[in-house]
C-alpha positions in Angstrom: 3.8 -29.7 14.0 0.2 -28.9 12.9 -0.1 -26.0 10.6 -1.5 -22.8 11.9 -4.9 -22.2 10.4 -5.3 -18.6 9.3 -8.2 -16.7 7.8 -7.7 -13.5 5.9 -10.9 -11.5 5.8 -11.7 -8.3 4.0 -13.2 -6.6 1.0 -9.9 -5.9 -0.7 -7.0 -8.3 -0.2 -4.6 -7.1 -2.9 -2.2 -5.6 -0.4 -2.2 -8.8 1.6 -1.5 -11.2 -1.3 2.3 -11.2 -1.0 2.0 -11.7 2.8 -0.4 -14.7 2.3 1.9 -16.2 -0.4 4.9 -15.8 2.0 3.1 -17.5 4.9 2.0 -20.4 2.8 5.5 -20.9 1.4 6.9 -21.3 5.0 4.9 -24.5 5.2 3.7 -23.5 8.7 0.4 -22.1 7.7 -2.9 -23.2 6.1 -4.8 -20.1 4.7 -8.4 -19.6 3.8 -9.9 -16.4 2.5 -13.1 -14.7 3.6 -13.6 -12.1 0.8 -16.2 -9.5 1.7 -18.3 -7.8 -1.0 -18.0 -4.4 0.7 -17.0 -2.6 3.8 -19.8 -4.2 5.7 -21.3 -6.8 3.2 -20.4 -10.4 3.4 -21.6 -14.0 3.1 -22.2 -14.6 6.8 -22.5 -18.4 6.4 -19.0 -18.5 4.8 -17.6 -16.2 7.5 -19.0 -18.5 10.2 -17.4 -21.5 8.5 -14.1 -19.7 8.4 -14.5 -18.7 12.0 -15.1 -22.3 13.2 -12.0 -23.4 11.2 -9.4 -20.8 12.2 -6.7 -20.6 14.8 -5.9 -17.0 13.9 -7.9 -14.4 12.0 -6.4 -11.4 10.1 -8.8 -8.6 9.2 -7.4 -6.7 6.3 -8.7 -3.2 6.8 -10.4 -2.2 10.0 -13.9 -1.9 8.7 -17.1 -4.0 9.1 -15.0 -7.2 8.8 -13.1 -6.2 12.0 -16.3 -5.3 13.8 -17.9 -8.7 12.9 -14.9 -10.8 13.8 -14.2 -8.9 17.0 -17.8 -9.6 18.1 -17.7 -13.2 17.0 -14.2 -14.4 17.7 -13.9 -17.6 19.8 -11.9 -17.6 23.0 -9.4 -20.1 21.5 -8.5 -17.8 18.6 -6.3 -14.8 18.1 -7.4 -11.8 16.0 -5.2 -9.3 14.1 -6.6 -6.2 12.4 -4.5 -4.4 9.8 -5.2 -0.7 9.4 -4.3 1.5 6.4 -5.7 5.1 6.6 -9.1 5.0 5.0 -10.6 3.7 8.3 -10.0 7.1 10.0 -12.9 8.5 8.0 -15.3 5.8 9.1 -17.2 4.8 12.2 -16.0 1.2 12.3 -13.0 1.5 14.7 -15.4 2.9 17.3 -17.4 -0.3 17.0 -14.5 -2.7 17.5 -14.8 -5.0 20.5 -11.2 -4.2 21.5 -11.1 -6.9 24.2 -11.3 -9.5 21.5 -8.6 -7.9 19.2 -5.1 -9.2 20.0 -3.0 -6.9 17.7 -3.7 -3.9 15.6 -1.1 -3.4 12.8 -0.6 0.1 11.2 1.2 0.3 7.9 3.4 3.3 8.8 4.4 5.2 11.9 2.2 8.1 10.8 -0.9 5.8 10.4 -0.1 4.3 13.8 -0.2 7.8 15.5 -3.3 8.8 13.5 -5.3 5.9 14.8 -4.2 6.5 18.3 -5.0 10.2 18.0 -8.5 9.7 16.5 -9.6 6.6 18.3 -7.3 6.2 21.3 -6.7 2.6 20.3 -4.6 0.9 23.1 -0.9 1.2 22.4 -0.2 -2.1 24.0 -2.2 -3.8 21.2 -0.7 -1.7 18.4 2.4 -2.4 16.3 3.8 -1.0 13.0 4.6 -3.2 10.0 5.2 -1.5 6.7 3.5 -2.5 3.5 5.3 -5.1 1.3 6.8 -4.9 -2.2 7.8 -7.7 -4.5 11.3 -6.4 -5.0 12.4 -9.4 -7.0 9.8 -9.2 -9.8 10.2 -5.4 -10.0 14.0 -5.7 -10.6 14.1 -5.8 -14.4 16.5 -4.2 -16.9 15.7 -0.6 -17.7 15.1 0.5 -21.3 17.6 2.9 -22.9 15.5 6.1 -22.8 14.1 5.5 -19.3 16.0 8.5 -17.8 13.6 10.8 -19.8 10.5 8.9 -18.7 8.3 9.9 -15.7 5.9 7.3 -14.4 2.6 7.9 -12.6 0.6 5.0 -11.2 -3.1 5.5 -10.4 -4.6 8.9 -11.4 -7.9 8.6 -9.4 -9.3 10.3 -7.4 -8.3 13.9 -7.9 -6.3 13.9 -4.6 -3.7 11.9 -6.5 -3.0 15.3 -8.2 -2.1 14.3 -11.7 -2.1 18.0 -12.5 1.1 18.4 -10.5 2.8 15.5 -12.4 1.8 17.2 -15.6 3.4 20.4 -14.3 6.6 18.5 -13.8 6.5 17.2 -17.3 5.7 20.6 -18.8 8.7 22.2 -17.2 11.1 19.4 -18.2 9.7 19.1 -21.8 10.1 22.9 -22.4 13.8 22.3 -21.8 14.1 18.9 -23.5 11.4 17.4 -25.6 12.6 13.9 -25.0 10.8 13.9 -21.6 7.5 11.9 -21.4 5.0 11.2 -18.7 3.5 7.7 -18.7 0.3 7.2 -16.7 -0.7 3.7 -15.5 -4.2 3.0 -14.4 -7.8 3.3 -15.3 -9.2 6.6 -16.6 -11.5 8.4 -14.1 -14.4 7.8 -16.5 -14.0 4.1 -15.8 -15.1 4.7 -12.2 -18.9 5.6 -12.4 -19.0 6.5 -8.6 -16.2 9.0 -9.2 -17.3 10.4 -12.5 -20.7 11.1 -11.1 -19.2 13.5 -8.6 -19.2 17.0 -10.1 -16.0 18.3 -8.5 -14.1 15.2 -9.6 -15.4 15.3 -13.2 -14.7 19.0 -13.6 -11.2 18.6 -12.3 -10.4 15.9 -14.9 -12.2 17.6 -17.8 -10.2 20.7 -17.2 -6.9 18.7 -16.9 -7.6 16.7 -20.0 -8.4 19.9 -21.9 -5.1 21.4 -20.8 -3.2 18.3 -22.0 -5.0 18.1 -25.4 -4.3 21.8 -26.2 -0.7 21.7 -25.1 2.3 21.6 -27.5 3.6 18.6 -25.4 0.3 16.7 -25.5 2.0 13.7 -27.3 4.4 13.5 -24.4 1.6 12.4 -22.1 0.8 8.7 -22.6 -2.1 6.9 -21.0 -1.1 3.3 -20.7 -4.4 2.0 -19.2 -4.9 -0.5 -16.4 -2.9 -3.7 -16.2 -1.3 -6.0 -13.7 2.2 -6.0 -15.3 3.6 -3.1 -13.3 7.1 -4.7 -13.3 7.2 -4.8 -17.1 5.8 -1.3 -17.4 8.4 0.1 -15.0 11.2 -1.0 -17.4 10.7 2.2 -19.4 10.4 4.4 -16.3 13.3 6.3 -14.8 11.4 8.4 -12.3 8.2 7.6 -10.4 6.1 10.6 -9.2 4.0 10.7 -6.1 2.2 14.1 -6.0 -0.8 13.2 -3.9 -2.4 15.5 -1.3 -2.1 12.7 1.2 -1.4 8.9 1.3 -1.2 6.2 3.9 1.9 4.6 2.4 1.8 4.8 -1.4 3.2 1.8 -3.0 4.1 3.4 -6.3 7.3 5.1 -5.2 8.5 1.9 -3.5 7.6 -0.2 -6.5 9.4 2.3 -8.7 12.5 2.3 -6.4 12.5 -1.6 -6.5 12.8 -1.3 -10.3 15.7 1.2 -10.1 13.5 4.2 -10.8 14.1 7.3 -8.7 11.2 8.2 -6.4 10.0 11.9 -6.6 7.6 12.5 -3.8 5.9 15.8 -3.0 5.8 15.7 0.8 2.5 14.5 2.3 1.9 14.0 6.1 3.9 10.9 7.1 5.9 10.5 4.0 9.1 11.2 6.0 8.3 8.2 8.2 8.5 5.9 5.2 10.9 7.3 2.7 14.3 9.0 3.1 14.7 12.7 2.7 16.5 12.3 -0.7 13.2 11.3 -2.2 11.0 14.0 -0.6 10.5 17.5 -2.2 8.7 20.7 -1.2 7.6 21.8 -4.7 7.3 20.9 -8.4 10.3 23.2 -9.1 12.4 21.2 -6.6 11.5 18.0 -8.4 12.3 19.4 -11.8 15.7 20.6 -10.6 16.5 17.2 -9.1 15.7 15.4 -12.4 17.9 17.7 -14.3 20.7 17.3 -11.7 20.6 13.5 -11.9 20.4 13.3 -15.7 23.2 15.9 -15.9 25.5 13.9 -13.6 24.9 10.5 -15.2 24.2 9.1 -11.7 21.0 7.3 -12.8 22.4 3.7 -12.4 24.1 4.4 -9.0 21.1 6.1 -7.5 18.8 3.4 -9.0 20.9 0.7 -7.1 20.6 2.7 -3.9 16.8 2.9 -4.3 16.6 -0.8 -4.8 18.7 -1.5 -1.7 16.5 0.8 0.4 13.3 -1.0 -0.7 14.8 -4.4 -0.2 15.9 -3.5 3.4 12.6 -2.0 4.4 9.7 -3.4 2.3 10.8 -6.7 0.7 8.7 -9.9 1.0 11.5 -11.5 3.1 11.6 -8.6 5.6 7.9 -7.9 5.9 6.8 -11.5 5.6 9.3 -12.4 8.3 7.8 -9.8 10.6 4.3 -11.2 10.1 5.6 -14.7 10.7 7.2 -13.7 14.0 4.1 -11.9 15.2 1.7 -14.7 14.3 3.7 -17.3 16.0 4.1 -15.2 19.1 0.4 -14.8 19.3 -0.1 -18.6 18.9 2.4 -19.3 21.6 0.4 -16.9 23.9 -2.7 -18.8 23.0 -1.1 -22.2 23.7 0.3 -21.0 27.1 -3.1 -19.7 28.0 -4.7 -23.0 27.1 -2.1 -24.9 29.2 -2.8 -22.6 32.2 -6.5 -23.2 31.9 -6.1 -27.0 31.7 -3.8 -27.0 34.7 -6.3 -24.8 36.7 -9.1 -27.2 35.8 -7.1 -30.3 36.8 -6.1 -28.8 40.1 
């Protein structure tokens, strides 16, 4: 059987990498990348070359890439657009040529409903497939003091609400100085576009001043940016998600895959992704839960439960398998349509 030729197109393919790797490992797909320089900026000649080559196109993010491919897709091809949440704040979905889009994937039930609510995208073209987590690489032995270590991945922009994670640390540290908060990711100053925004800069300057003047300042550790999340998570017993809103938020699921307990301040749609045991109404509720777990010595048991949940719902095997089934279904539809057209011509 000839391999299915797939193009993945978009400005940011990091969330698609595990899916791409999975498809290539099946041996049924040949993959090319059309990496855009921005939401609506690309090398059009390269995109046209990819277009001529492909059987199936996946637009990662529904931005200018999805507009261009939906306008230029050839009749023999199938087009998938994967939507996150950022797109809701843009004009691009209104510019899609929906007739040429065969499937729209939303990464959570909440995101699915948001895109229907805002853009009235046709439900018969929409489906939901969760984001994917490399559960195997995250599953590493925890360090001895991990149960006193809170983890926070990605502090920018301010809607990530690092201040609330600091609140959690402060309340725990005041009762036991072994608690620490480890922060993984670039500092806000490393994003010029963000640091130039007055409200963002003021938020971080105030927060950093608070940390530097606190008796627990040495319990806040900025670990910087790096790709070795799995190794970093070895020292983390709890992963915090305190954002105002998210589309999916990989951090809690990556943490869970490592055996860390997810602590999520509820945001809209969080309950469509994560079980209620990981969802909390307030900072005080989170603090109480950490104390309960550490007081009961259930860390290992709850860590194993967290791993199992992520394996079942977000693993490469589960999510990659869903993508494989969808793509082959679309290709069968294409082949059946081609056969029908040939028969009509012959008759």
